[in-house]
N, C-alpha and C positions, 0 to 999 in steps of 0.2 A: 635182876638187873634194878638199879634206883631210875625213878623218875626225875622230871626236872620240871617245875615251872615259874616263870618270868611273871614279877610283877610287876607294873609299871603306874607311876604317879608322875602328874605335872609341877612343874615351876608354879610359883605364884604370877597371876595375870590380871590385867585390867587396873584398879586402885590395888588392889591387896597385896601385902607384902606376906603373906603366911597364906599356902594353899594344905588343908587336911590330908590332901591324897598324896602330897612328900612328904609331912611330917608322920604320917600313919607309915611308912614304911621302916623308920626307926624301931617302931615297935613289934615288929614281925620278924619270928627266927629265922635261923638258918635252914630248919629240916621242919618237918612237919612228919613226923614217922619216918617211912625210907625214902620220902620225896623231899629233894633239893628245893630250896626255892632261893631264887636270885632276885634283888631288887635292884630298879635304876628307873632316870628319873628322866621324862621327858620334853623338848622345848614348846611350849604353847604358841609354836608358828606351823604354819601348815602345812609344808611341804617338808621343814628341818625332821618335825615331829616324826613322821615315817621314814626318812632316811636313818634317824637313829634308830628306830624302833626294826627295820630292815636288817642294821648292823649288828642289833641284839640278837637275833633270831640267826642269823648268821655264824656271829660268836659262842654263843651259849649253846645253841642247837634243843630248845627247850622240848618239853612232851604240849605244856600247855601255857597259855598266856592269857592272865588276868589283867586287864588295863582300869585303873581308878583314876576318877574323877571326880569333881565336887559340883554338887547341884543345890545354889541358894534355893531356899523356898521348899525344900522338901525335909520332911520328920523323919522318914525308914530309909533305910538301906536298899539300892534299889538296883540288881542285875537288869540288862536293858534285853530285850528280847531282838530287835533290828535295829541295822544301821542301814543308812539311804546314801544314797551315790549324789549327794549335794552337799556343796558349802555355801551357808548363806549367812556369814558372820553378823550378829546384830553390834557388835565392836569391833574394833579393830584387833586381832591376834599380837603376842608382842614381837611381832617384827614388823608391824604396821599395815600388814594385809587385809584388808575386809571384804574377798569377795561376795557377790550379789547371783543366788542363781546358778552356780557353774557345777558342774561335772566335778567328781572328783576324779576319778579313771572313765576316759570317753568311752571305752571298751568294753566296762565293768557293767555287769547288771544293773538294774532301781535299785538293790536292796541284797545286804546278807540278812540271815539268820542265825544268832551266838550257835555256837558249836557248846556252850558250855553247859553243865547239869544244873541249872537254873531254877528248876524244883527243888532238886538237893541242897542247893546253895541257900537259897530261900528259907525251906525248914529247917534247916542247919544253925541258920542266924537265930529264926524264932527260939530255935531250941534252946537258945543262951539269954533268954529274954530280951530280946532287941529287935525293934520294930523292920520287918524288910516286908518285900514286895515287888512284882514283876510291872517293871515300865516298860510303854509301850514305841517313849521316841528318848532316844540320846541326843535329840535337836540336830542342830546344824553347824555347828563350833566347832574346836577340835576336838573334843572328845569324841563327836561321832566319824570327825576325818581319822582318828586315828582307829577308831573301831571298824570302820567299812576299810581301811588302807591296811589292817593289818589282817583282814578276813581275804582281799583279794590277793595280796601278798603271797599269804600260804596257801590258797586255794590252789595257784598257780606252781609256786615253787617246793611247798612243803605241804599234801593236803594231808597227814598225818596229824599235823599240829592244831591241837584245840584252841579257837581264840574265842575272846569276847569282850563283854567292858561290863563297870559295873560302877554306879553313881554313889556316892557318898551325900550326907546332909554337911554341912558346915562343924564347925567343931565349937564347943561352949569356948575353948581358949580362945576364939578370934574374937570377942567380945562384939559382934555381931547383934546388934536389939533387934526387935521385936522381926525374926524370923528362928524356924526352929533349929537348932540345933543337938548335939549328943556330945557327952565327953569324947577325947580322943582316946580316952583307954577303951571307951567302948567302941567305936569305932573300930579299932585293931582288933578288939575281940570279934567283931562282925568279920572283919574281913579275915583274920585267922580260919572263923569258921567254916566260909568260903570255902579256902581255899582246902581246908580238911574235906569237902563235899568232893571238891576237883579232884584233888588225890586219889580219895577211893575207887572213883572210876576210872582212873589211868591205870589199875591192876587187875 
């Protein structure tokens, strides 16, 4: 039986008109080995992002979910270890929401750990000559909101689904000066490597 991985990116947000987590989806194959790769874009709006994710889970019934987001200032591709139950947005999201110190789910635990094979993902990315390291914080913006909310939904409804989050740097194609970046093609290579590592653990 073939497996399926859902990969999500985000629309542009803030003052940006480009988001490499969206653009990189176009570089990903539809299959890696026997594993189907399904790609989708999430809105950068706190509640809508999770509503969209939940619809995708019910529609696609994936075995694993890798959510991607951009972390400006980072020079490496960074799988995240921990999602925290807090929304504390430094800027408004695309819906104009800017919560401060609000829990994402009142009945949820303070945090969830990723259930993706982050050590194997990091090793696979490094094996392709691309910088990668483990991150301990996905922040408190919509990236963390999706990371936490996806784990919460899966734990309650589909505990077999493995999900987690990975931040990518700015793409060189964005032309952002004075900040680390990678070529979009390198980011695509890193995401493919991570997906291969995830796929290897599904069988």
